[in-house]
N, C-alpha and C positions, 0 to 999 in steps of 0.2 A: 816154249811157253806165250800164251797169249799175253797180249799188252793189256794192262787195266784201262778199260772204257772209262773217257773223260765224263765226269759227272756234269752235268748243266743244272744249275741252279733253277729253283722254281722263280719265276717273274712276277714283279711287283709293280704297282703305281699307286701314287698319291693323289687324292684330289683335295684342295684345300678350299672350303667354302667361306665366302664372307665379302661383302662390300667395304668393310673395314680395311681388308688386306689390298684391295683394289685400289682404293682411295689414297692409300699411302697413310690411312689415322694409325693402323696398327702393323707393325712389323711383325711378319711370320716367321715364328721360331721353330713352330711344331713340324714342319716339313723337314728342316735341317736336323732335326733332334730325331724324327724318325728314319730319316736317311741313313743316318749314323747307326742307329740299332739295326735298321736291315743289313748293312754293311757287315756289322760284326756277325749277324746272325747266318751270314753265308748265303742272302737271297741275290738277285739281280733286279735292281730297280731300274726300271725302262724310262720312266716317265714323271714328272710333277705338274699337275694342271693346276691353276686357280682361276675360280669361276665367283661369278656374282651370287647374290641370294635371291636366285631366280630357278623356279622349279625345274621348267624345261632346260635351261642350260646346265643343272647339276644332273638333271637326269640324261641328258644327251653326253655329259662327259663319262657317266658311269658305263653308258651304253657304249660307247667309244672304249673304253677298256675292256669290257668283254667282249667287244669286237675283235680287239688286237689280243686276245685269248691271256690276258693278265690271269696269274692264277691266284693274287693277292691283292685286292684292291682296297686300300685303306681311305678313308675320308675322315676329313679335320673340320669339326664345326658345323652348325646346324642342329642341333639335338635338344635345344632347350623348350621353355614354355612358350616364347613369344610368336608373335605371327609370321616373323622372317626367319624362324627356325623350321627348314623344312626338307632337310637333308634324307630324313627317314622316306617320307612322301615320295622324294624325287627317287629314291633307290625300288621303291616299289613299283613306280612307274615304269622305271626302266628294265624291270623284269616282268612286268606285265601281273602285276598283282595289286593288291589292296593293303592299306594298313589295317590292323586290327588290335585290340586289347589284349597286349600279352600278359600271361598271368603271371610269368616269373618277374617280369618287368614292374608291375603292379605290386607285387610282395615285396619288391626291394623298395619302391617308393614311398609304401607305408612304413615300412621298418625306418626310412631317412627322415620322412617327416613326425613321424613319432618321437625319435631321437630330437630332433630341431626343438619340437615342441617341449621337450622335457627340459632342454636346455634353455629354452627362454628366447629362443632365435626369431621362432613364429608363433603368432597368438593361436592360432589353431593346427591341429595336426589334419583335418580333413583334407582329401583329395580333391581340390576344385577343379572346375576344367582345364585349366591352365598346366595343372599339375599333372593331371591325368593325361596330356596329350604327349608326356614324353613317355607313357606307356606305351602308345601307339606305334607298334613295331611292324615291318611288311611281313606279310602271312609266311610263316614256316622259319622265321629268324629267331636266333636263341639270343637271350638277353645277356649281357656281358655287367658285371658287377662293378659299381662306381663307390671306391670306399672313399674318394677325395670330393664328392659332390652328388647332385641328385640325379642327373639324367644318366639311365644306363646306356650303355653302349650296345651294339648289336653286329651281329653275326647271321650272313645270309649266304647260303651254298646254292649258288644257280649256275649251270653248264659248265663244270670246271673251273667256275671262279668261285673265291670265299671274299664275300663283299663285308668289309670290317668298317662299321661306322663308330666315330669317336666324337667325344665334346670337343670344342676349341679351345677351352678353359687349360692353359698348359699342363698342370699339375693335376687335373683329371685324365686328360689324355694319357699321359706319362703312367699313372696307376693303373688304366685300365688296360694298355698297351703290356707293361711289365708284367701284370698280374694274370690276365686273363688271356692274352694274344698271343704271347711270347711260349707258352704252355704247347698252344695249339700248332704255333710254327714249328717248334722243336720235334713234334710229334708227326706232323704232316709232310713238311715241307722238304725238297731236294735242297741240300746246303752244301756248301763247300768253306774250308778254312780259310780266312783271310789273313794277311799280315802287311803292314805297311811300316816303311823307317826312311828316313831323311837325311839331306846332307846340307847345312847352310853354308852357302858360297859367298866369301866377302873379297871382293878385289876382280871378280870374273864377270862382265856383264853378258847377259842371255844369250845375244847374238853371237858372242866368242864360244861360248860353251856350247850354241847348239849342234856341230859338227859330230863334237864327243858323245852328247847323249843320242844324235843320231844313228851314229855307227853303234854304240852298246845298246839300244832298242832292237837294232835288228840283229845282233848275237843273241840276244835273249828274248825272243819275241812272245815268250810266254809271260813275261812281265810287263808290267805298265809303267812307263817314266814319263813323269811331268814336272815340268817348272814352273817355277811362282815366282816373277820379277819382285822383289820388295822395295825397290825404289832405290834413293841414295841416303846413305848414313854418313854424315860428316864428308861427302865428297865421294864415297866409294860405292859401287854397286853391290846391292845384295840380293842376292836370288835364292831361293829355298827350293831344292831339287827331291821331289818325293817317288818312292818305286814302292809299286803295288804288286803282290802277288798273291796266287788262289789255288788251291789244289784239296787233294785228301788226305795227304800225309803232312802233317805240322810241321816237323823238322825238314822235310825237303822243302817247303815252301819259304821257311824262316831262313834257312841255308842260303838258297837262291837268292833272295832279295839281299840279305848282308853279302854275299859274295859281288853281286854287282855294285853295291856302294862302295865297297871296297874298291874296286875296279873303277869307279868314277873317282875315289879319291886320289887313285896313283895317277890316273890321265889327267887331272886338274892341276896336282902341283906341278907340272910343267910350265903353267902360268906364273908367273909373279909379278908383283907380290901376290899372294892368295891366303886366305885364312879360310879353314876348314873344320865345322862342327857337327858331329854326328847328332840325329834326332831320332828320338824314339818314338815307338808309334804313338806313344800317350801325348808327347808334343805335337806331333802331325795331325792326330785327330781328335785330341781333346781326353781327358780323363773323365766325363761322365759316367753314370753308372750304366756298364754294359748289362746286356740280358746272357 
């Protein structure tokens, strides 16, 4: 009987746009959140790039990701109404097209500003040139509804890449990604099941456990073993060891990861005194809303 061929997950890259990130003015939490979502969805994130609010730099980053054949390119930031919001223009430049007034995006903006007017948030519902700017998408792009803000997201298919452009405001980025992008990924991407678990080790320095980790990693090359030193607590070394596994069969992946954690526990007990505590996937990766 032929063995089941291993599925290679679809590749992804994230491009973060904004002077404020590179200046240190704003801490970029968007790429971290997106990375976790892509991990849980079973894609392979290959790179995170941060660029300034510069048309050619953004276009160059998008063009480079296309050249690397990233199947999902996700940009964060630069979709708003101001002069320095130029991500969609840069995506158009990178794909040799122009931006045009997108009918879907226009309707979304009309609905949004009519609602804001009724709420008394804005003095008029008219779509001013600044507001209309948010409806200018690369030719051929699909508008993605923003339920948490004004600027629609954008999806452009180009040469095997799907370029998804999201606002930089975290709540808006999360809304569009979860409601508009996740269903597309689930329908179109090659995905694997992923599982991770950890072991919190007190009393064994990372350098002392390194040979044990190396030996276990060589015994189970299909798993990824990584140690994270946490420093000293009350004069005792604390290290977190995380094991990642992936595949098509959830039970087999979970069993493999838990088995290696068990072997690690057994071998580390030889170091005395030592304190060991199992860590769940939620502890290792956080318990934020998963796709």
